[in-house]
N, C-alpha and C positions, 0 to 999 in steps of 0.2 A: 655701626649697624642700624641703631634707632633713627640716625638722621637720614640715612639712606631709605629707610622704610617710610619715613614721613614724607620725604622729597617725592617719592614713586608715586604718592596719591595725587600729586600736582599734574600728572600726565594721563590723560583720559585713557589711552589704549593700556597703559601699564596698570592703571586703577581697574579697569575691568578685568584684567587678568587676574589680579590679586583677589578681587571680589569672587570670581569665578572659582579660584582654587578654594576658598574659604567654604564656598557653597558645597563643592564637592567633598571637602572634608566633612562637613556637617551630614551629607547623606550617608558617608561611610560610618561616622560614629553613631548614626540612628540605626543602622543595620546591625551594629554591634550589640544592641540592647534588644533585638528582636529574637525570641528564643525558637530553637528547634522542636517541633512537636515531639511528645513522649518521653521527655526528661523532666526529672524533679529537680528544680533550680535550688531549692533550699539545701537538699541533700549534697547536691553538686558543689554549690558554694562553700559548704562545711568541709567538704573533702580537699578542695584546693586551698582552704584557708591554712592547712597543716602541710602544704607541699612547697618545695623550692626545687632548685636545681634544674633538670630538664625541662620538667613541667612548667617551672617558672620562667624558663627562657622561651618555651614555646607560647605561653600565656602572654609574655611580653610582647613577642612579635605580632599576635593578635590583638593587642590592645585591650585584653582582659576579656575578649569574646570567648576565648576556650573555657574559661571558668563559668561562663554563662551557658555555653552551648549554644550560642546564638547562630544564625544563618551565615555569619562571617567568621565562624570559629576557626576555620583553617588559616584565615588571614591571607597574607600574600606570599606565605612560605612555599606554596607548590610552584609559583611562578619563579621564585628565586631558586629553587632547587632545579627547575627545568632550564633556567638561563644558564646556571653554572655548568650544568651537564652539556649543554649546546657549545658553551665555550671551549670545553675541554674536547668535545667531539670534532670541532672545526679543525683542531690542531692534530687529531688522530686519524680522521677519515679523510682521504684525499679529494673525495668528491666535494664534500663540505667545504673544504678548504679553497679548492678551485671556485666554488660558488661565492665565497666570501671575497676572494682576492680579484677574480677575473671578471664577474659579472656585475659589479659594482653595486648600484643601488638596488637593482632588480634581485641580485643575489642575497642581499641583506633583508629584503622583504620577504624571500622565501624562507630565510633562516627564522625570521620573527614569527612567520606563520608555522612553522614547524615548532618553534617554542611554545606557541599557544596551544596547540594540540597536545603537546607533552604536558603543559601545565593541567589541562582537564584530566589527562590520564592519571597523573601523579595525585591530583586532588581526589580523584575517585578512589584510588587505593589507600590513600591516608584516611579519607572519610569511611571507608569500610573498616579500616584497622581501629579508628577511634571508637566506632559504634561497637565493635566486638569487645574493646577493652573496657567500655562504659558498662557492658552488661556483666563484667565481673566484679564490679567495685561494689563495695557495701560499706557504709558507714558503721562505725562500732555500735551505734544505737539499732543497727539492724534495718534501717531505712533504705531501700533500694534506689539507686540514682535513675534507672530506667523503670517506667512503670510496667510495661509489657515487652518482655525481651522475645526476639524472633526475628524473621527475614521481613516481616512488615516494617519494624523499627529500622532495620538496617537498611532497606531500600530507600525508606524515607529520608533518613540521614544522608546517605550518599548522593541522592538527587539535590537535596537541598544545600549541602555543605558545598558540592561541586558547582552548582549554579551560583552560590555566593562567591566562591573564588574566581570564576569567570567573570562576574560583575565587577569585582574589586579590580581585576586586571584591566577591564575595559574602561574603569573609573580613572585608574592611574594613567592609561593612554590619552585620555581626554584632558586630564590635567597638564599632562606634558605638552600636548599641542596647542590648548587653548588657555592654559594657565601659566604659572610662573614656576620655574623649577622642575625637577624630576618627579613626576607624580607618583611613581611607586616608592622612592625614598620618602616622600611627603607623607604618604600614607602610614608608613611604618613609624615616622616620627610622631605623627599625630596619635597613634596608638600608645607610644612610650610615655609622651608628655600627658596624656589623659590620666595616667597612674601617679602623677605627682601628687594630687591632693591626697589620695589614700596612703601614699608613703608618708607624707608629712602627718597624716593622723596617727599612723602606727608609731612614729617616732614619738609623738606627743604622748601617747598611751604608755609606751615603753618606759620612757625618761620621767613621766609626771611632771612637765615642765613647770607647773603651778607651784610645786614644793620640791625644789631641787636641792639634793645634799652636794657637798664638794665634788664627790666622785662622778655624780650624775652630771654637773656642771662641765666637769673636765671631758667628759665623753661627748656632750653635745659641741663643745669647742673643738674638740679633735675631729668630728664628723665634719663641722663647717671648714675647717683648715683643709682636711682632706679633699672635700669637694672642690674647693677653689684652686688648689695645688694641682689636683688631677686634670681640672677642666684647662688649666693654663698650659700644662704639659702637652695635652691632646690638641690644643689649637696650634701650640708651636710645631708638634711633629707632624700634624695633618699637612701644614704648609711648608714643611722642611723639604728642601730640595738641594741636592748635590750638582752644582754646574761643572761640567767638563768643557773647558775653553776649546773652541774650533776656529782654525784659521782657514780662509779660502784663498786658494793660490790666484795670482792675477794672470790674466789672458790679455794679450794684445791682438785686437782686431783692427788692422788699418792703421789709423793714428789714435784710436781710443784703447783705453785700459779698462778691462772688466774685471771684476771680482777684488780680491784682496781685503774684503770685509771679515770681520771677526764676529762670531756668535758662540753658542753654548749649547750643550746638550743636557737638559733638565732631567734628572734622575731624582724621582721623589723617594724619601726615605719609608713612607709607608705605602709603597706602590700597590699592594694587594688589598688596602681598604680592610673592610670587616670580613671579607670572604674566608679567609682562614679560620676564623672564629666560628663562622657557621659550618664550615667542613668539619672542624674538630667536633662541635658539639653533636652534629649528625652522627659522626662516627662512634661516639661515646654513649650515644642515647639508645641505639639499636640493641646493644649486648644487655644491657639492663632490663629493657622492656621484655626482650625475648626470654630472659631467664625468669622474669615475673611470671610470664605466660605459661611457661613451662612448669614452674612451680605450682601455679594454681590448677594445673591439670589433675583430673581425678586419679589418674593411673600412677601419679607420683607418690600417693599414700603407700604404696606397696613397696617403695624404695627408700628406706630411711636414710642410708649411708648417702646416697645420692642427693636427697634432699637437703642434707646437712652441707654438702659440698656447694650446691647451688646458693643456699642460704648465704654461706661464707662470701661467695663470688658476688652476690648482690650487695652485700654490705661493703664488699672491697671497693666495688664500683659506685657506691653511693654518692650522688652530687654533693660537693662540699667537702668530703673526705680527703684525706691526705693522698692516697693512691690516685684518686680521681683527679685532684688538682694537679698532680706531677704528670699524669698521662695527657691532661687537657693542654698544659703548657707546652708539652713536647711535640704534640700534634699541631699545635698552632705554629710553632717554629717551622715544622716540616712543611706544612701547607703554605706557609709564607714564601719559603724557597721555591716549592712546586709551582706556585701560581705566578709568581714573579718570572720565573724560568719560562713559563708559557706566554706571558705577555711581552717580555722584552728578548730579543736575540741579539746578543753581541756581534755575532759573525754578520748577520744581516744589516745592522747599524754600520759596522765597519765598511761593508761593501757600499752601502749608500753613500757614505762620506767620500770614499774613493771615486765613486761614479761622477759626483758633483764637484769634485776638486776640492774637497774640504780635508783636513788633516787636524789631528791634536799636535800642538807643539811639543818637539822632543820625542814624538812617538812615531814610528815608521807605518806608513799605510799597509793595510791589509791584515795579515794575521797577528801582528804586534798590536795593532789598534784594538783589535777583537779581543785579545788577551788582557790588555790594559782596562777596557770597559767592563769585561767580566770580573776583573780583580776589584775594582771600585763598585760594582754593582753588588758583590757577594759581601763587601764589608758594610755597606749601607743597608742591604737586606738584613743582616744580623741585627744591627741596631733596631730596625723597624720590627723584626720578629720579636727581640726581647721586651720591646715597648708594648707590642699587642699581647704577649703573653703576661706581662706584668699587670697591665690594665685590667685584663680578663679575669684574673685570679683575685684581684682586689675586692670585688664585692663579696666573695665566699669569706675570705679572711676577715672583712669587717663585721660580716654577720655572725662568724664564730666568735670574735672578740667582745662586739658591742651588742650582740642579739638584736639586731635591726635588719628586717627584711625590706631592703631597699638596695637599689642598683646605683651605688655610688661609684659609677665607674663602668668598665666593661663595655660591651656591645652597645648598650644604650647611650652612654655617653659619647662614644665613637660615632654613632649614627646620627644623634641630635646635632652635634658639633660640625661633622662634615656636611650634613645638609643644611644647616643654617648658612655656613660659609658660601656653599655652593649657590643657594638662593640668592644671597646678597650679591654675590659677583653677577649672576644673571640679571638681576635688577639694575645694577649699575652698568652693565653692558647695554640694556635697553636704553638707559638715559644717555649714554654716551653717543649712541646712533641718533639720538634726537637732539644732539648738541645742547645737552643740559649739564651745566656746570655746577649746579647747587651742592651735588654730593662731594665736591673736591674741597669744599670748606673744611678745616680742621678745628 
Protein backbone atom coordinates (compact mmCIF):
# COMPACT_ATOMS: atom_id res chain seq x y z
CA UNK A 1 0.00 0.00 0.00
CA UNK A 2 2.78 2.46 0.90
CA UNK A 3 4.65 1.57 -2.29
CA UNK A 4 1.57 2.26 -4.42
CA UNK A 5 1.05 5.58 -2.65
CA UNK A 6 4.66 6.63 -3.23
CA UNK A 7 4.59 5.62 -6.90
CA UNK A 8 1.33 7.51 -7.44
CA UNK A 9 3.11 10.84 -6.82
CA UNK A 10 5.32 10.17 -9.86
CA UNK A 11 2.32 10.66 -12.17
CA UNK A 12 1.26 14.29 -12.65
CA UNK A 13 -2.50 13.82 -12.99
CA UNK A 14 -2.70 11.29 -10.16
CA UNK A 15 -0.60 13.56 -7.93
CA UNK A 16 -3.00 16.43 -8.61
CA UNK A 17 -5.97 14.24 -7.72
CA UNK A 18 -4.38 13.15 -4.44
CA UNK A 19 -3.46 16.72 -3.45
CA UNK A 20 -6.99 17.89 -4.31
CA UNK A 21 -8.40 15.16 -2.06
CA UNK A 22 -6.16 16.23 0.82
CA UNK A 23 -7.20 19.87 0.31
CA UNK A 24 -10.90 18.99 0.49
CA UNK A 25 -10.32 16.90 3.63
CA UNK A 26 -8.59 19.93 5.19
CA UNK A 27 -11.64 22.10 4.37
CA UNK A 28 -13.90 19.49 5.98
CA UNK A 29 -11.82 19.29 9.14
CA UNK A 30 -11.73 23.10 9.32
CA UNK A 31 -15.53 23.21 9.29
CA UNK A 32 -15.65 20.63 12.11
CA UNK A 33 -14.16 23.15 14.57
CA UNK A 34 -16.35 26.16 13.66
CA UNK A 35 -19.07 26.26 16.37
CA UNK A 36 -22.76 26.91 15.82
CA UNK A 37 -23.94 30.15 17.58
CA UNK A 38 -25.82 29.92 20.86
CA UNK A 39 -24.12 26.86 22.43
CA UNK A 40 -21.84 26.66 25.46
CA UNK A 41 -18.89 24.57 24.13
CA UNK A 42 -17.42 23.80 27.56
CA UNK A 43 -20.72 22.43 28.92
CA UNK A 44 -21.35 20.41 25.76
CA UNK A 45 -17.83 18.95 25.82
CA UNK A 46 -18.28 18.00 29.48
CA UNK A 47 -21.55 16.23 28.62
CA UNK A 48 -20.09 14.23 25.72
CA UNK A 49 -17.01 13.22 27.73
CA UNK A 50 -19.29 10.98 29.84
CA UNK A 51 -21.29 9.57 26.91
CA UNK A 52 -20.80 6.48 24.72
CA UNK A 53 -23.00 4.11 22.76
CA UNK A 54 -25.38 5.82 20.33
CA UNK A 55 -24.07 9.33 20.98
CA UNK A 56 -20.52 8.06 20.62
CA UNK A 57 -21.51 6.36 17.37
CA UNK A 58 -23.04 9.57 15.96
CA UNK A 59 -20.06 11.59 17.15
CA UNK A 60 -17.78 9.06 15.44
CA UNK A 61 -19.47 9.58 12.06
CA UNK A 62 -19.26 13.37 12.41
CA UNK A 63 -15.55 13.25 13.25
CA UNK A 64 -16.10 14.80 16.68
CA UNK A 65 -18.12 17.71 15.23
CA UNK A 66 -21.25 16.71 17.17
CA UNK A 67 -19.49 17.05 20.53
CA UNK A 68 -18.53 20.62 19.52
CA UNK A 69 -21.89 21.30 17.82
CA UNK A 70 -20.01 22.76 14.88
CA UNK A 71 -21.48 23.71 11.51
CA UNK A 72 -20.75 20.14 10.37
CA UNK A 73 -22.30 18.55 13.47
CA UNK A 74 -24.66 16.34 11.44
CA UNK A 75 -21.79 15.09 9.32
CA UNK A 76 -22.68 13.03 6.29
CA UNK A 77 -25.22 10.88 8.16
CA UNK A 78 -28.31 12.50 6.49
CA UNK A 79 -26.86 11.71 3.05
CA UNK A 80 -26.17 8.12 4.07
CA UNK A 81 -29.71 7.71 5.39
CA UNK A 82 -31.18 9.27 2.23
CA UNK A 83 -29.06 7.00 0.01
CA UNK A 84 -30.11 3.88 1.90
CA UNK A 85 -33.78 4.87 1.77
CA UNK A 86 -33.57 5.51 -1.98
CA UNK A 87 -31.86 2.15 -2.57
CA UNK A 88 -34.72 0.44 -0.78
CA UNK A 89 -37.41 2.47 -2.55
CA UNK A 90 -35.95 1.63 -5.97
CA UNK A 91 -36.90 -2.01 -5.35
CA UNK A 92 -40.28 -1.14 -3.81
CA UNK A 93 -41.66 1.58 -6.11
CA UNK A 94 -42.06 0.42 -9.75
CA UNK A 95 -41.59 3.94 -11.17
CA UNK A 96 -38.19 4.31 -9.49
CA UNK A 97 -37.20 0.80 -10.58
CA UNK A 98 -38.01 1.62 -14.22
CA UNK A 99 -36.12 4.87 -13.88
CA UNK A 100 -33.02 3.06 -12.61
CA UNK A 101 -33.06 0.17 -15.12
CA UNK A 102 -34.59 1.53 -18.31
CA UNK A 103 -33.50 5.17 -18.45
CA UNK A 104 -29.82 4.42 -17.91
CA UNK A 105 -27.56 7.34 -17.01
CA UNK A 106 -30.41 9.88 -17.07
CA UNK A 107 -32.42 7.77 -14.65
CA UNK A 108 -29.49 7.51 -12.26
CA UNK A 109 -29.04 11.29 -12.39
CA UNK A 110 -32.70 11.80 -11.47
CA UNK A 111 -32.38 9.38 -8.54
CA UNK A 112 -29.24 11.20 -7.38
CA UNK A 113 -31.11 14.50 -7.52
CA UNK A 114 -33.97 13.06 -5.45
CA UNK A 115 -31.38 11.76 -2.96
CA UNK A 116 -29.94 15.28 -2.60
CA UNK A 117 -33.35 16.77 -1.85
CA UNK A 118 -34.06 13.97 0.63
CA UNK A 119 -30.70 14.69 2.30
CA UNK A 120 -31.69 18.32 2.89
CA UNK A 121 -35.07 17.27 4.31
CA UNK A 122 -33.61 14.62 6.61
CA UNK A 123 -30.86 17.02 7.70
CA UNK A 124 -33.42 19.70 8.62
CA UNK A 125 -35.44 17.23 10.71
CA UNK A 126 -32.33 15.92 12.47
CA UNK A 127 -31.09 19.46 13.13
CA UNK A 128 -34.44 20.41 14.69
CA UNK A 129 -34.41 17.27 16.84
CA UNK A 130 -30.86 17.91 18.04
CA UNK A 131 -31.59 21.56 18.88
CA UNK A 132 -34.68 20.54 20.91
CA UNK A 133 -32.65 17.83 22.64
CA UNK A 134 -29.81 20.22 23.54
CA UNK A 135 -32.27 22.55 25.25
CA UNK A 136 -33.16 19.78 27.71
CA UNK A 137 -29.58 18.93 28.70
CA UNK A 138 -28.07 20.29 31.87
CA UNK A 139 -24.73 19.31 33.31
CA UNK A 140 -24.70 18.28 36.98
CA UNK A 141 -23.16 21.63 37.89
CA UNK A 142 -26.28 23.30 36.49
CA UNK A 143 -24.53 24.97 33.55
CA UNK A 144 -26.90 25.03 30.55
CA UNK A 145 -25.66 23.80 27.19
CA UNK A 146 -27.78 26.37 25.28
CA UNK A 147 -27.45 30.02 26.32
CA UNK A 148 -30.91 31.14 25.18
CA UNK A 149 -33.54 28.54 24.36
CA UNK A 150 -36.39 29.18 21.96
CA UNK A 151 -37.20 29.30 18.27
CA UNK A 152 -34.44 31.77 17.55
CA UNK A 153 -31.83 29.18 18.53
CA UNK A 154 -33.74 26.35 16.82
CA UNK A 155 -34.08 28.12 13.47
CA UNK A 156 -30.42 29.20 13.56
CA UNK A 157 -29.36 25.63 14.28
CA UNK A 158 -31.56 24.16 11.54
CA UNK A 159 -30.28 26.58 8.90
CA UNK A 160 -26.63 26.22 9.94
CA UNK A 161 -26.56 22.44 10.28
CA UNK A 162 -28.61 21.79 7.13
CA UNK A 163 -26.34 24.09 5.10
CA UNK A 164 -23.32 22.31 6.58
CA UNK A 165 -24.67 18.90 5.54
CA UNK A 166 -25.41 20.16 2.02
CA UNK A 167 -21.88 21.55 1.77
CA UNK A 168 -20.34 18.25 2.93
CA UNK A 169 -22.43 16.40 0.34
CA UNK A 170 -21.15 18.74 -2.40
CA UNK A 171 -17.61 18.38 -1.05
CA UNK A 172 -17.83 14.58 -1.29
CA UNK A 173 -19.11 14.73 -4.86
CA UNK A 174 -16.25 17.03 -5.86
CA UNK A 175 -13.73 14.66 -4.27
CA UNK A 176 -15.22 11.73 -6.18
CA UNK A 177 -15.11 13.62 -9.51
CA UNK A 178 -11.78 15.44 -9.21
CA UNK A 179 -9.97 13.50 -6.51
CA UNK A 180 -9.17 9.85 -5.86
CA UNK A 181 -11.51 7.37 -4.22
CA UNK A 182 -15.08 7.78 -3.04
CA UNK A 183 -15.48 11.26 -1.55
CA UNK A 184 -18.23 10.43 0.95
CA UNK A 185 -16.31 7.43 2.28
CA UNK A 186 -13.10 9.46 2.57
CA UNK A 187 -14.91 12.16 4.56
CA UNK A 188 -16.19 9.56 7.02
CA UNK A 189 -12.72 7.99 7.23
CA UNK A 190 -11.10 11.37 7.87
CA UNK A 191 -13.47 11.95 10.78
CA UNK A 192 -12.71 8.53 12.26
CA UNK A 193 -8.92 8.88 11.90
CA UNK A 194 -9.02 12.35 13.47
CA UNK A 195 -10.10 10.75 16.75
CA UNK A 196 -7.07 8.46 16.90
CA UNK A 197 -4.81 10.90 18.86
CA UNK A 198 -7.47 11.44 21.55
CA UNK A 199 -8.02 7.66 21.80
CA UNK A 200 -4.29 7.10 22.33
CA UNK A 201 -4.27 9.86 24.97
CA UNK A 202 -7.20 8.25 26.81
CA UNK A 203 -5.41 4.91 26.78
CA UNK A 204 -2.28 6.55 28.21
CA UNK A 205 -4.31 8.17 31.00
CA UNK A 206 -6.23 4.99 31.86
CA UNK A 207 -3.23 2.68 32.07
CA UNK A 208 -0.56 5.21 33.14
CA UNK A 209 1.99 3.76 30.74
CA UNK A 210 4.84 5.50 32.55
CA UNK A 211 4.37 3.24 35.61
CA UNK A 212 2.74 0.00 34.51
CA UNK A 213 2.04 -2.91 36.82
CA UNK A 214 1.89 -6.47 35.43
CA UNK A 215 -1.91 -6.33 35.10
CA UNK A 216 -1.79 -3.03 33.21
CA UNK A 217 0.97 -4.31 30.93
CA UNK A 218 -1.10 -7.40 30.13
CA UNK A 219 -4.10 -5.19 29.28
CA UNK A 220 -2.04 -3.03 26.90
CA UNK A 221 -0.59 -6.10 25.17
CA UNK A 222 -4.08 -7.59 24.92
CA UNK A 223 -5.38 -4.40 23.27
CA UNK A 224 -2.52 -4.38 20.74
CA UNK A 225 -3.08 -8.06 19.94
CA UNK A 226 -6.84 -7.57 19.50
CA UNK A 227 -6.29 -4.58 17.20
CA UNK A 228 -3.87 -6.52 14.98
CA UNK A 229 -6.01 -9.67 14.85
CA UNK A 230 -9.26 -7.83 14.15
CA UNK A 231 -7.58 -5.72 11.45
CA UNK A 232 -6.22 -8.84 9.75
CA UNK A 233 -9.62 -10.57 9.90
CA UNK A 234 -11.41 -7.49 8.55
CA UNK A 235 -8.98 -7.23 5.61
CA UNK A 236 -9.36 -10.93 4.87
CA UNK A 237 -13.16 -10.94 4.98
CA UNK A 238 -13.56 -7.61 3.18
CA UNK A 239 -11.79 -9.20 0.20
CA UNK A 240 -13.33 -12.66 0.75
CA UNK A 241 -15.14 -13.95 -2.34
CA UNK A 242 -16.92 -17.22 -3.07
CA UNK A 243 -16.39 -18.02 -6.76
CA UNK A 244 -19.09 -20.08 -8.47
CA UNK A 245 -17.63 -21.64 -11.66
CA UNK A 246 -19.50 -20.91 -14.89
CA UNK A 247 -19.03 -22.66 -18.25
CA UNK A 248 -20.23 -21.12 -21.51
CA UNK A 249 -21.60 -23.38 -24.22
CA UNK A 250 -19.84 -23.60 -27.58
CA UNK A 251 -21.58 -22.23 -30.66
CA UNK A 252 -20.60 -23.13 -34.21
CA UNK A 253 -21.10 -20.36 -36.77
CA UNK A 254 -19.93 -21.50 -40.20
CA UNK A 255 -16.44 -22.87 -39.72
CA UNK A 256 -15.78 -20.97 -36.50
CA UNK A 257 -16.49 -22.02 -32.91
CA UNK A 258 -17.52 -19.35 -30.39
CA UNK A 259 -17.84 -19.61 -26.63
CA UNK A 260 -16.65 -22.51 -24.57
CA UNK A 261 -14.81 -20.23 -22.17
CA UNK A 262 -15.00 -20.68 -18.41
CA UNK A 263 -15.51 -17.91 -15.85
CA UNK A 264 -17.02 -17.51 -12.40
CA UNK A 265 -19.64 -15.57 -10.44
CA UNK A 266 -17.97 -13.68 -7.54
CA UNK A 267 -20.11 -13.56 -4.39
CA UNK A 268 -18.60 -11.41 -1.65
CA UNK A 269 -18.70 -12.72 1.91
CA UNK A 270 -19.49 -9.22 3.19
CA UNK A 271 -21.83 -8.15 0.41
CA UNK A 272 -23.71 -5.61 2.57
CA UNK A 273 -20.67 -3.71 3.86
CA UNK A 274 -21.37 -1.55 6.92
CA UNK A 275 -24.97 -0.74 5.97
CA UNK A 276 -26.49 -3.37 8.35
CA UNK A 277 -24.61 -1.78 11.25
CA UNK A 278 -25.94 1.66 10.34
CA UNK A 279 -29.48 0.28 10.04
CA UNK A 280 -29.30 -1.55 13.37
CA UNK A 281 -27.83 1.48 15.17
CA UNK A 282 -30.57 3.74 13.79
CA UNK A 283 -33.34 1.33 14.85
CA UNK A 284 -31.98 0.99 18.39
CA UNK A 285 -31.25 4.70 18.72
CA UNK A 286 -34.82 5.99 18.41
CA UNK A 287 -36.51 4.04 21.26
CA UNK A 288 -33.97 5.22 23.82
CA UNK A 289 -34.07 8.86 22.68
CA UNK A 290 -37.88 8.83 22.51
CA UNK A 291 -38.20 7.36 26.00
CA UNK A 292 -35.70 9.91 27.33
CA UNK A 293 -37.72 12.79 25.91
CA UNK A 294 -40.94 11.36 27.38
CA UNK A 295 -39.30 10.93 30.77
CA UNK A 296 -38.11 14.57 30.78
CA UNK A 297 -41.61 15.87 30.03
CA UNK A 298 -43.21 17.83 32.90
CA UNK A 299 -46.46 15.85 32.85
CA UNK A 300 -44.57 12.62 33.64
CA UNK A 301 -44.08 13.74 37.26
CA UNK A 302 -47.72 12.86 37.96
CA UNK A 303 -47.32 9.23 36.81
CA UNK A 304 -44.86 7.62 39.17
CA UNK A 305 -45.44 3.99 38.11
CA UNK A 306 -45.13 4.77 34.41
CA UNK A 307 -41.96 6.73 35.12
CA UNK A 308 -40.45 3.65 36.81
CA UNK A 309 -41.33 1.48 33.81
CA UNK A 310 -39.79 4.00 31.41
CA UNK A 311 -36.65 4.20 33.57
CA UNK A 312 -36.35 0.40 33.47
CA UNK A 313 -36.76 0.38 29.67
CA UNK A 314 -34.15 3.12 29.23
CA UNK A 315 -31.71 1.18 31.41
CA UNK A 316 -32.41 -2.05 29.49
CA UNK A 317 -31.75 -0.30 26.16
CA UNK A 318 -28.67 1.46 27.45
CA UNK A 319 -25.88 1.21 24.83
CA UNK A 320 -23.27 -1.29 25.93
CA UNK A 321 -25.66 -3.24 28.14
CA UNK A 322 -26.34 -6.94 27.71
CA UNK A 323 -29.84 -6.61 26.19
CA UNK A 324 -28.69 -3.83 23.87
CA UNK A 325 -25.76 -5.89 22.54
CA UNK A 326 -27.98 -8.93 21.95
CA UNK A 327 -30.58 -6.88 20.06
CA UNK A 328 -27.81 -5.08 18.18
CA UNK A 329 -26.26 -8.35 17.00
CA UNK A 330 -29.63 -9.85 15.99
CA UNK A 331 -30.60 -6.73 14.03
CA UNK A 332 -27.25 -6.73 12.22
CA UNK A 333 -27.78 -10.34 11.15
CA UNK A 334 -31.33 -9.56 9.99
CA UNK A 335 -30.36 -6.46 8.01
CA UNK A 336 -27.40 -8.27 6.44
CA UNK A 337 -29.76 -10.84 4.95
CA UNK A 338 -32.29 -8.13 4.07
CA UNK A 339 -29.82 -5.88 2.23
CA UNK A 340 -28.09 -8.79 0.47
CA UNK A 341 -31.47 -10.03 -0.78
CA UNK A 342 -32.12 -6.57 -2.22
CA UNK A 343 -28.74 -6.36 -3.90
CA UNK A 344 -28.61 -9.87 -5.40
CA UNK A 345 -31.48 -11.77 -7.04
CA UNK A 346 -30.59 -15.45 -7.67
CA UNK A 347 -33.46 -15.90 -10.14
CA UNK A 348 -32.32 -12.92 -12.19
CA UNK A 349 -28.73 -14.17 -12.14
CA UNK A 350 -29.84 -17.63 -13.32
CA UNK A 351 -31.93 -16.09 -16.13
CA UNK A 352 -28.97 -14.00 -17.30
CA UNK A 353 -26.73 -17.07 -17.34
CA UNK A 354 -29.26 -18.98 -19.44
CA UNK A 355 -29.77 -16.02 -21.75
CA UNK A 356 -26.07 -15.75 -22.60
CA UNK A 357 -25.43 -19.47 -22.86
CA UNK A 358 -23.75 -19.99 -19.51
CA UNK A 359 -24.30 -22.73 -16.96
CA UNK A 360 -22.87 -24.00 -13.69
CA UNK A 361 -21.22 -27.41 -14.18
CA UNK A 362 -23.41 -30.17 -12.73
CA UNK A 363 -26.42 -27.87 -12.23
CA UNK A 364 -29.38 -27.61 -14.58
CA UNK A 365 -30.07 -24.20 -16.08
CA UNK A 366 -33.06 -22.22 -14.88
CA UNK A 367 -34.77 -22.96 -11.55
CA UNK A 368 -32.10 -25.41 -10.30
CA UNK A 369 -29.38 -22.85 -10.95
CA UNK A 370 -31.34 -20.19 -9.04
CA UNK A 371 -31.80 -22.57 -6.10
CA UNK A 372 -28.10 -23.42 -6.08
CA UNK A 373 -27.03 -19.76 -6.14
CA UNK A 374 -29.55 -18.96 -3.40
CA UNK A 375 -28.23 -21.80 -1.22
CA UNK A 376 -24.61 -20.67 -1.62
CA UNK A 377 -25.57 -17.05 -1.04
CA UNK A 378 -27.41 -17.89 2.19
CA UNK A 379 -24.38 -19.74 3.55
CA UNK A 380 -21.82 -17.03 2.85
CA UNK A 381 -24.27 -14.34 4.02
CA UNK A 382 -24.52 -16.12 7.37
CA UNK A 383 -20.73 -16.02 7.69
CA UNK A 384 -20.69 -12.33 6.74
CA UNK A 385 -23.54 -11.51 9.15
CA UNK A 386 -21.85 -13.27 12.09
CA UNK A 387 -18.61 -11.49 11.22
CA UNK A 388 -20.31 -8.07 11.20
CA UNK A 389 -22.13 -8.76 14.47
CA UNK A 390 -18.96 -9.98 16.21
CA UNK A 391 -16.83 -7.05 15.10
CA UNK A 392 -19.58 -4.56 15.98
CA UNK A 393 -20.06 -5.68 19.60
CA UNK A 394 -16.31 -6.05 20.18
CA UNK A 395 -15.71 -2.36 21.12
CA UNK A 396 -18.42 -2.47 23.80
CA UNK A 397 -17.00 -5.67 25.25
CA UNK A 398 -13.51 -4.18 25.38
CA UNK A 399 -14.80 -0.99 26.96
CA UNK A 400 -16.54 -3.04 29.63
CA UNK A 401 -13.55 -5.27 30.39
CA UNK A 402 -10.68 -2.77 30.02
CA UNK A 403 -12.51 0.54 30.61
CA UNK A 404 -11.07 2.06 27.43
CA UNK A 405 -13.23 4.44 25.38
CA UNK A 406 -11.84 3.50 21.96
CA UNK A 407 -13.23 1.86 18.85
CA UNK A 408 -11.00 -1.21 18.58
CA UNK A 409 -13.04 -2.66 15.76
CA UNK A 410 -16.66 -2.19 14.86
CA UNK A 411 -17.90 0.23 12.25
CA UNK A 412 -14.81 2.44 12.45
CA UNK A 413 -12.37 -0.32 11.54
CA UNK A 414 -14.63 -1.70 8.81
CA UNK A 415 -14.92 1.71 7.17
CA UNK A 416 -11.24 2.63 7.45
CA UNK A 417 -10.03 -0.72 6.08
CA UNK A 418 -12.63 -0.84 3.31
CA UNK A 419 -11.96 2.74 2.17
CA UNK A 420 -8.19 2.25 2.30
CA UNK A 421 -8.36 -0.89 0.13
CA UNK A 422 -10.75 0.75 -2.34
CA UNK A 423 -8.60 3.89 -2.64
CA UNK A 424 -5.43 1.88 -3.27
CA UNK A 425 -7.24 -0.14 -5.95
CA UNK A 426 -8.32 3.06 -7.69
CA UNK A 427 -4.77 4.43 -7.59
CA UNK A 428 -3.44 1.22 -9.07
CA UNK A 429 -6.10 1.25 -11.80
CA UNK A 430 -5.04 4.81 -12.71
CA UNK A 431 -1.43 3.65 -12.94
CA UNK A 432 -2.37 0.63 -15.06
CA UNK A 433 -4.19 2.83 -17.60
CA UNK A 434 -0.95 4.81 -18.00
CA UNK A 435 1.13 1.64 -18.45
CA UNK A 436 2.94 2.27 -15.19
CA UNK A 437 4.50 -0.92 -13.80
CA UNK A 438 6.24 0.32 -10.67
CA UNK A 439 3.52 -0.86 -8.32
CA UNK A 440 3.95 -4.43 -9.63
CA UNK A 441 7.27 -4.80 -7.76
CA UNK A 442 6.89 -6.97 -4.71
